[in-house]
N, C-alpha and C positions, 0 to 999 in steps of 0.2 A: 310949253308943252313938255311933259316928262319924256326923258330919253327913251323909255320903253315904248311909249306910244309912237314916237317918231320911228323907232326901229320896226315896229309892227307895220306901220304905214309903208315904209320903204320895202319891207319884205313882200307885202302884197303887190306893190308895183313891180318888183323884180319878178315875182311869180307870174304876173300877167304877161310881161315881156317874154319870159322863158316859154310859156305855153304857146304864145303866138309864133315864136321862132320855131318851135317844134312843129306846129301846123304848116308853116311856110316851107319847112325843110322836107316834109314827107307827104307830098300830094298823092303819090301812087299808093302808099299805105292807106291813106284816107279813102281813096276810091275803092280799094279792096274791102275796107271795112263797110262802106256803104253797100257794096254788092252782097257781102255776107249777111248784112242786116235784113235783106229781103227774104232769107230762108231760115235764119236763126234769130232767136230773141236777142236783140242788142248785138247781133253779129257774133255771138259768143256761145261756146259749148264747154268752157272751162273758166269759171268765174275768176280764178286767181289771175288769169292773163288779161283781164280787162283793166284798162286805165283810161282816165279822161285826159285829153278830149277823144282819143281813139288809140288803140294799140297798134304798134308797128307790125307789119307782115314780114316774116323771115322767109327768104327764098333759098338760102344756101348756108351750110355750115361745113367748116373744114378745120381740123386741128382744134385750136382754142379760139377760133374766130367765126363770126356770123356776118351775113350780108342781108340787108333788108331790100324791100321792093324798089326803093329809090336809089339803090346802089351804095349805101353807106356801109362801111366796114366797122365792126365792133370787136373788141376783146371780150370774150364771154367769161365773166366772173360769176354769173348766176348758176351755170352748170345745171340747167333744167331742175332747179329747186332740189338739188343734191342727186338727182337721178343721172345727170350727165357727167359723171366723174371721169369718164374716159375721153372726154372731148368729143369731137365729131368725126365719124367714120374712121375709128381706130382700125388700123390694118389687120391686127390679130383678130378682132371681133368680126370685121368685115369678111375675112377669109373663112371664119367658122360659120357664118351665116350662109355664105356662098356654098360651102360644102354641104350644109344641111339642105339647102334648096335643091341641090343636085339630086337628092334622094326623095324629093317630094315632101309634102306636109299634110296636116289634117288626117292622121292615120286612124283615129278612133281606136288607138292601142297604145301600149307603153312604147317609149322610145329609148334609145341608147344613152340619152344624156341625163334624164331626170334623176336617176340614182346617183350619178357622179356629182351633180350639183348638190344634191341633198347631203352627200358625204362631206363635201367641202364645207358646207354650213355647219354641220354637226361637229366637225373637227375644229372649227374656229370660234363658235359662239358658246361660251361656258354653260349657259343655262339650257341649251338645246340638246336633248337626247334623241328626239325624233322630230321630224319636220314635215309639213305638208305645204303645197304651193297653192297660191291664188293668183288673181290677175292684177291685184293692186294692194297697197298697204291698207287701204280702207277695208277691203274684203278680209285681209289678214286679221285686223282688229275685230271685225264682226264675228269671225269664226272663233277667235280666241275667247271672246266673251261668251259665246254660245257653249263652248266646251267647258269653260270654267263654271258656268251656271249648272250644267248637268253634273259636273264633278262634285260640286257642293251638295246637290240634291242626293246623289247616290252615296255620299258620305254621311247622310242623315241630317244635313242642315236645311231642313224644309223651309225655314223662315228666311233663308238667304236669297232674296230676290232683287237686291239693290247693287248698284255699281258705284264705287267712289272714283270720281275724276277730279280734275283741278282747274281752277280759274286760269284761263289762258291756254288750256290744253287743246291740241288739234290732233285728232286720230282719224281723219278722213272726212269726206263730205257729209256723212251721217253721224259723226261723233265730234261735233264742233263746239268748243267752249271758249273760244278766244274773246268773244264779245258777249258773254253771258248765255250762250246757248243758241240753238238754231231750230226753227220750226220743222225742219226735215230730219232732225236727229232720230236715231233708233228709239223706239218707245220703251226704254228702260226707266226704272225709277232711280234717278241719279242723286247721289250725295256729292255736292260740289265743294271741295275743300280748298283752303288757301295754299298755293304752291310755296314751298320753302318756309312754311310756318309749322314747326314741329308741334308746338303746344296746341295750336288751333286744330291741326289735323288729328292729334291724339284725342282731343275732346270729342270730335265728331265720331271717331272710331269707338270711343267709350260709349257714346250714345247709341250708335247704329250698328255696332260690330256684329251682332247676331243676325242682322238683316243683310249684311254685305257679303256677296260671294266673290267679288274681285275688286282690286284696286288697279286702275289703269293709269299709267303715268309715263311721261317722257323724261328720261334722265337729264335732258336739256330740252326745254320747250323751244321748238323751232319756229313755227309760224307766229308765235307770240313775240318773237324778237331775240332769238338766241339767248334765252334766259337759262343759264346753267343751274341744274339742281345742286343745292348745297349737299356735299357728301354726308354730313351728319343728318340732314333731312331724309335723304334716300336710305341711309342705314336705319333710321328710326322706322321708316315704312317697312323695311325688310323685317325688323324685329317684331313690330306690331302685327303684321299680317301672319307671320309664322306662328306667333303665340295664339292667334285667334282662328287659325285654320282658314284664312282668306288667301285666295290665289293672287299673288303679286305679278302683274303683267307689265313688263317694260316695253313701251312702244319705241323701238329702235329703227323705225322705218327711215328716219333721217340720220340718226346718230350712230348707226352701226359702222359708218365710214370713219369714225373718229379714232379708231385703233384697229389693229388686226382682228380683235375679238369683240369689237363694239365698245361703246362707252362703259358698259358693265364690266368689261375686262380692265379697262383703264382705271375704273373706280374700285374694283375688287368687290363688287356687290352683285350677287347672283339672284335674279328673280326666279319665279316658278315657270313663267312663260315669257316668250319674247316674240314680238311681231317685227317683220322685216318688209322691205320693199325697195323702190327706187333703183339704184345702180346695180344691185346684185343680179338683175336680169340682163346686164350688158347693154342697157339702153332700150330694151323692149319692155312691154307691159309685164309687170312682175309684182308679186307679193308673196308673203309666207307667214306661217305661224308655227311655233314649235315650243318645246319645253320638256318638263319632266316626263319620263316614260309613262308613269301611271296616269297622267292626264292625257297625253297624246294617244295612248292605246285605246281611248274611248272611240277613236276614229278608225280602228283596225277592222277592216271588213271581214276578217277571218274569225272574229270573235262574236259571240251572241250579244244582241242588244247594242251593236255598234252604232255610232252616230253617222248619218249620211253627210257627205261633203262632196257635192257635185260641182261641175264647172267645165264646160266644153274646152276652154283654153288653159286650164290649170297647168297642164304639162305640155303646152304647145311647143313644137319642135324649135321654132326660131328663138324663143326666149330661153329654152333649156340649153341650146347650143351656144347662144351668145353669153349666157350666164356662166357656163363652164369655162369658156375662153376668157371672159373678163375677170371673174372672181378667182378663177384658178390660175390663169397665166399672167394677167396684166396687173390686177390690184392685189399683188402679193403682200405679205406682212411687211417686207422692207419698203415697198412703195407706199403702203398706208402710213407707216411711220414717217417717211420723208415728206409726204404731202401735208400731213398735219403739223409737222415741225415748220414747214414753209408757211402754212397758214398762221401759226402763232407768231412767227417773225413779222409777217405782213401786218397783222393786227397791232402788234407792238409799235411798228413804225407809224401806222395811221394814228394811233392814240398819242404817240409822242408829238406828232405834228399838231394835233388838236390842243394838247397841253401847252406847247410852245406858243401857240397863238392865243391862248386863253379864251377859247370859244366854248359855247354850249353845244358841243358835238363830240361824239365818241363812238367806239365800236365794241360791242360785246360778242362773246362767243367762245368756242373751244376749237382748236385745230383749224380745219379747213372750212368751217362755217362761221359766219359773222353777220352782224346787223348793225346798221348805223342808227344812232339815237341823237336827237337834237335836245340834249339835256346835260347838266353837269352832275346829276345824281348818279351814284354808283348803281349799276343795273343788277339788283338782287331780288326785287319783288315786282308784282304787277303795277303797283303804284309808281315805281321808278320808271317803268316803261310808259305809263300813262302820262307822265310829266313831259314827254318828248313833244317838241313843237312840230306839229304835222305839216304846217306850211313850209317850214325849213326843210323837212325831209322830202317834200314834193319838189322843192327847188333843187335839192341835191339830185334827185332822179333826173330831172330835165337837164341839169348841167352835165351829169355823167353821160347821158345820151348824146348830147352835143359834142362831148369829148371823145366819143367812140368807145364808151364802156357800157357793156350790157349788164344791167343789174336790175333787181326787182324794184317795183314801185315803192315797196315798204322798206327799201334800203338793205335787203337781204342779199348775201353773196355766199356761194358755195364753190370753192375752187376746183378746177379739174386738173388732171395730171399732165395735160399738155401745156399748161401755163409755165413758162420758163422765167428766168430772172429778168429778161427784157420786158416781158408782159407784166410781171409783178411790179417792176419799176414804173411802167407806164400807168398802172392802176394807182400806185402810191402818188405819182406826180399829179394825176388828175384830181385826186382828193386834195392834195396840197394846193392846187390851183383854185379849187372850190373854196377851201377854207380861207385862203388869203384874199381872194377876190370878194368874197361875201362876208368877210370878218365883221364888218359893221352891223350885219344883219343877224349874227350868231352870238351876240353878247349874252353872257349869263344873266 
């Protein structure tokens, strides 16, 4: 029997054992899942958090640690998919929320925090002259596209009704292109281009340019596997869209954490609009869209023919107060630089371990975001990500859970500022234990 067939057979056996150990170790989480399934489809209200055979139930978080219903303790390297950058119950943010609660909430009026948070964002993100708040990054992208479409129409581009997006892109639950699109996507006419392919994208722009009102792109694709955008590719998008009068939108819902001014500042590439979300709300529900003054002034209610943008909780007191404290006092530019430098060091250590053991396993990403891939191919394209052995990645997830490391089922990690050297070393050691123990199953 060929070695590869033997390895695949052994991998399946190891995966079966790991799944069963997970089931045996977590009876209370299983019971909670069964209870939830009586009132929610599949016991779920957020698809990302489902994993087979059942997801664990978290009952407490403190600092950089989590505890599940069965009493197991984990080092949290997932960081709520980039939203949990402050760890759990950060004292500065907790104090800000307590102060806000002391004065009541749900005002149906402006509050003292929203203008301050807006100013913090405008001062830090290069592309944002003006900003408006939403309740999620998904909403931010929906509103950015709506504004960009009207901006094109009022500029005389009547034929511009299409949006260019990219294979592997994720811009929220209704703008999902990771696996070829979603039946619940917004009903735009999409031109789906190949990410990191300059010539392929240029050809599509040449063909459809007059019909496209916006190009929506992540400067690093997050949900697709921390696939960094090649700087030359992103610069080509900037040049092409500027020449054609197309609004370039950077979805920095995840990547704004990667430098004090977002990944756009790190790269030196300024789009027309930027969407934000996740951690900027201090751990509360948050989203935003902003950009060039002439685009954002479409939403100015003091002007004739302004665009409506409603939302009961757009400026909710808890998010605004937590955001001012978190983004303004905790995640300062110095802290952002330090966290992302730590992430680069950790990813380098992990990849050095994989290389030393000559396994088909590696980590891609930038700064404090990274994803595991069970392949030897450099991670530059969608095809490289598709080459990853999904069974090996699932085994990695189960082994990390058993080792007390909280990570996404897809191998995604987003570090939080509460992770110190000891926790970083424990994460690296857990990966090393996985690589050495499973080496025979991870052969190229």
